[in-house]
C-alpha positions as CSV (number, residue, x, y, z in Angstrom):
1,X,145.2,55.4,166.9
2,X,144.2,54.3,163.6
3,X,146.9,53.8,160.8
4,X,146.5,55.6,157.4
5,X,144.7,53.4,154.8
6,X,144.7,53.3,151.0
7,X,141.6,53.0,149.0
8,X,141.2,50.1,146.7
9,X,138.4,48.3,144.7
10,X,137.6,44.8,145.2
11,X,134.9,42.4,143.6
12,X,132.9,40.1,145.7
13,X,130.2,37.7,144.7
14,X,126.5,38.8,145.5
15,X,126.5,35.9,148.2
16,X,129.6,37.3,150.0
17,X,128.1,40.7,149.8
18,X,124.9,39.8,151.3
19,X,126.7,37.8,154.2
20,X,128.9,40.9,154.9
21,X,125.7,43.1,155.1
22,X,124.1,40.7,157.6
23,X,127.3,40.5,159.6
24,X,127.5,44.4,159.5
25,X,123.8,44.6,160.6
26,X,124.3,42.3,163.6
27,X,127.7,43.4,164.9
28,X,127.8,47.1,163.7
29,X,131.3,46.5,162.6
30,X,132.2,48.1,159.3
31,X,132.6,45.7,156.3
32,X,136.0,47.1,155.5
33,X,137.2,45.8,158.8
34,X,136.2,42.3,158.0
35,X,137.9,42.7,154.5
36,X,141.1,43.8,156.1
37,X,141.0,40.9,158.7
38,X,140.5,38.5,155.7
39,X,143.3,39.9,154.0
40,X,145.5,39.5,157.2
41,X,144.6,35.8,157.4
42,X,145.6,35.2,153.8
43,X,149.0,37.0,154.2
44,X,149.6,35.0,157.5
45,X,148.7,31.7,155.6
46,X,151.1,32.6,152.7
47,X,153.9,34.4,154.7
48,X,156.3,31.6,153.8
49,X,156.0,32.9,150.2
50,X,156.8,36.5,151.2
51,X,160.2,37.9,151.4
52,X,161.6,38.2,154.9
53,X,164.8,38.5,156.8
54,X,167.2,35.6,155.9
55,X,168.6,33.5,158.8
56,X,172.2,34.0,160.0
57,X,172.8,30.3,159.8
58,X,172.1,27.8,157.2
59,X,169.3,25.4,158.0
60,X,170.5,21.7,158.6
61,X,170.2,19.5,155.4
62,X,167.2,17.3,155.0
63,X,167.3,13.6,154.6
64,X,168.4,13.7,150.9
65,X,171.4,16.0,151.6
66,X,169.6,19.4,150.8
67,X,168.0,22.0,152.8
68,X,164.3,21.3,153.8
69,X,161.8,23.1,151.7
70,X,158.5,24.1,153.1
71,X,155.6,22.0,151.8
72,X,153.5,23.9,149.3
73,X,156.4,26.1,148.2
74,X,156.8,26.1,144.4
75,X,159.4,23.7,143.2
76,X,158.8,21.4,146.3
77,X,156.5,18.8,144.7
78,X,157.7,15.4,145.3
79,X,158.3,13.3,142.2
80,X,157.5,9.5,142.1
81,X,160.7,7.4,141.5
């Protein structure tokens, strides 16, 4: 069963549009399906930046005595000493 979807507007480059048309012509899969799959990939890639359930226990401290931060999170850049 399909979930309810909302309508939105996106802007793609002419090259992206052409490639999506070719992909649709070859597979008969609607372009919107590919766009939703792409959004899912981006959301999965950046899941560590999205709010979620907090763990019940505190993570162990890192080598400098503070909790480990995930690489790529804002504020986690390493500074030269």
